[in-house]
C-alpha positions, -999 to +999 in steps of 0.1 A: -220+522-176-226+529-213-254+547-231-256+542-269-273+569-289-288+551-319-311+580-329-294+580-364-293+542-367-267+515-361-244+493-380-213+472-372-189+498-386-206+526-367-202+507-335-166+499-342-158+536-349-176+546-317-156+521-297-123+534-311-134+569-304-142+559-268-106+547-263-107+510-272-073+502-288-075+493-324-051+465-316-076+449-293-102+449-320-078+437-346-066+408-324-101+395-320-108+398-357-075+380-365-085+351-342-117+344-362-112+355-398-102+326-421-087+351-445-068+384-439-090+412-426-077+447-417-093+474-396-083+509-409-094+539-389-098+575-401-112+607-388-142+621-408-171+645-405-207+637-408-229+668-413-206+688-390-199+660-365-163+650-361-164+612-360-143+580-363-148+558-393-136+522-390-131+505-424-131+467-425-109+458-455-112+423-469-106+406-502-136+401-525-156+372-512-184+354-531-192+327-506-223+328-483-217+313-449-244+297-428-249+300-391-235+264-389-203+276-406-199+307-385-205+288-352-177+264-361-154+294-367-163+310-334-161+279-314-126+270-327-112+305-325-087+316-298-109+342-283-116+355-248-146+335-236-166+366-229-160+378-265-169+344-279-201+342-258-213+376-270-205+369-306-222+335-305-253+352-291-253+380-317-250+356-346-276+332-331-300+362-330-293+369-366-298+332-376-331+329-357-344+362-372-335+352-407-350+318-402-382+333-389-387+357-418-377+331-445-392+300-429-361+279-427-338+261-401-316+286-382-285+264-387-289+264-424-296+301-428-273+316-454-266+351-442-258+367-476-246+402-466-242+394-429-223+362-437-194+380-454-160+384-437-165+421-430-197+414-410-180+386-391-153+411-382-179+437-372-196+413-348-164+400-332-147+433-331-176+451-314-180+423-289-143+426-281-146+463-277-175+461-252-156+434-232-126+457-231-148+486-217-165+461-193-195+483-185-218+475-156-248+483-177-255+492-214-285+514-220-296+519-257-318+546-270-348+538-293-332+526-326-338+547-358-344+523-387-348+548-416-376+546-441-383+539-478-370+507-495-336+490-502-322+465-527-310+433-511-302+397-519-340+390-519-348+420-542-365+452-532-375+453-495-392+479-473-374+496-445-369+482-419-362+450-439-378+418-424-347+406-405-342+440-388-379+443-379-377+408-364-345+416-345-361+448-330-393+431-320-401+440-284-376+469-282-381+507-288-375+517-325-386+545-347-386+556-384-360+581-398-341+602-396-337+599-434-353+581-464-328+551-464-319+521-443-305+534-410-301+502-390-285+471-405-292+435-394-257+434-379-263+466-359-297+454-347-283+420-336-254+436-317-276+462-299-301+437-288-274+414-276-254+441-257-283+461-242-292+456-206-320+482-209-335+507-233-343+544-230-330+579-229-296+587-213-296+576-177-283+598-149-245+593-153-212+611-151-199+609-187-162+605-189-157+595-226-177+600-257-171+579-289-187+589-322-188+563-349-194+573-385-216+555-410-205+552-446-230+578-460-230+615-453-265+628-460-275+664-458-305+656-436-287+645-405-254+635-390-250+598-398-233+589-365-237+566-335-226+580-302-213+560-272-212+576-238-191+559-212-190+568-175-202+561-140-238+562-127-244+597-113-247+602-076-282+614-072-300+626-041-338+627-041-353+605-068-378+633-077-416+632-077-433+599-085-447+595-119-479+579-131-473+561-164-504+549-183-513+533-217-545+518-231-540+483-247-567+464-266-546+437-284-527+418-257-537+383-247-551+387-212-533+356-200-500+376-203-510+404-178-498+387-146-463+383-162-464+420-173-472+432-138-444+411-124-419+424-149-428+460-141-424+455-104-390+438-110-380+468-132-386+492-102-423+501-103-438+509-069-471+496-080-490+485-112-526+477-119-552+473-147-585+490-152-610+475-177-622+501-202-643+503-234-626+520-264-640+533-296-661+510-317-670+491-285-636+473-282-628+460-247-594+471-235-574+477-203-556+508-190-523+498-176-513+522-148-478+522-132-465+542-103-427+547-103-401+569-088-385+594-112-351+577-111-366+543-122-388+557-149-365+548-178-363+512-168-400+509-163-408+525-197-385+500-213-402+471-195-436+483-207-425+484-243-407+450-241-436+432-224-467+447-239-479+456-274-482+494-268-463+519-289-469+550-267-472+561-231-485+591-213-472+602-179-477+628-152-459+637-120-478+630-088-478+643-052-476+615-026-484+614+011-473+582+029-477+571+065-448+559+086-446+521+083-433+493+104-434+455+100-441+434+131-450+397+137-480+379+152-486+342+157-516+322+148-515+286+160-477+287+160-475+302+125-457+336+122-475+362+102-461+396+093-483+427+101-478+461+085-483+490+110-490+525+097-487+556+119-497+592+114-476+616+135-466+586+157-502+575+163-511+540+150-540+542+125-538+508+107-526+473+113-529+449+084-517+413+082-497+403+050-520+382+029-492+359+015-482+350+051-519+343+060-523+320+029-491+302+038-501+297+074-536+285+064-520+259+041-497+247+068-525+245+094-551+230+070-575+257+079-596+280+056-578+312+047-606+334+059-605+318+094-567+324+097-571+359+084-597+367+111-574+354+138-545+374+124-566+406+124-577+399+159-540+394+170-531+426+152-555+446+173-532+442+203-508+468+188-535+495+192-534+489+230-496+489+232 
C-alpha cells in the first residue's frame, strides 16, 4: 500500500521525485514519457534539500513550446501511444479530470478545453510519468492525506487568481484539503488531478509497515516549510484488537435531505458499524441534522474520508466509547413456506431476545401476498419457540 503525504502540497514534478526516491527506475518513467511525447523530453534527477529535508528533484526538460493543446489533442496522443494499458488508462482518467474541471470553471466543452500551462509537454510528461511510476509500484491501495493548497493569489493565463485557483478547487471538490502551509500556490492542477485519480481513500497514515520512503522536492525552497511531498510504500500492518469503538459526529444544515439515504449507505460500505441522523435546531432557528457514526478504530480513517466525500461538512468531532454486546446467533424460521432469519441474543448463555430480520419479513410478505405486519406477527410467534428450547 502507499500513503501520500501532501501536507505541503502536490505537483507533477514532486510526485515524480517521490517515485524516484521510492525506487522506481528513472528509465521506467522515461520510457513512458518517450512513448507519448511528440518532441524530445528528458527527465533529469538531482538530490536537493528543502528546508533541511533531503529530497529528490525531477526536472522535466523540454524545448520552448508555445502551442496550447486541447483535451481532444492529448487524448489522440495517449490513445495512439505505445503505453502499458494500465498507464494509458490512468493517464486518460487524469487528463479527463483536468478537462472537466477546466470546462466547469470556464463554461466550455471539455473536449475543446485549452489547458494552457497543463497542456504543455512538461505537464504531459508529468502525468504519464507519474502514472507509469504508480503502475510499477502496483500498490493494493493509495491513501492520500488532506491536500495543502497554499494561500494568497497567483498569476496565470487568465490573470490574477486566488489560491486555490478555480481548476484546483474544482478538482479537489469532495476530498479533504486545507490552506497553507505558505502564502503561495502549493497544489497545481496537475498535482490535484493525479492525486484524485490515484487515491483509493483519504486520511492520515494508515496502519502499515513502511518499507520505502520517497521524498519529492518542489521547485521552491521557502523558509516557512519543507516544500516536499512524501510517499510511504509498504504493507498493511498486522494489527490485533481494533481498539475501542469511536463515535464520530457532525452537524449539517446545508445538505439536500434526499441525499441522506445514499450517505448512510456509503458510510456502512466504508466500514461503519452503524450510522443515524438526529433532527436538531441550530442557531438562528436553522433546521439541521446531527450525523452520528459508530466505527471500530481501525476503520475510522476510511469512514472519516467517506463523510467528507459524501456530505458538505468541513469538520468532525469524535470520542471513544465503551461497548457491551450480547452473544449473537442467526437461525431460521418458516412462515407459510418462506424462510425468515431470526437473530438470537444471549447473556451468559441465556437467551434474552429473538428478533426476526425485517428485510426477510418484507420479502416473505411480498411473496405471499400478505400484509407485512401479519407476516411479522407470525415470525415473532415462531421465534418464541427458541425460548423453550
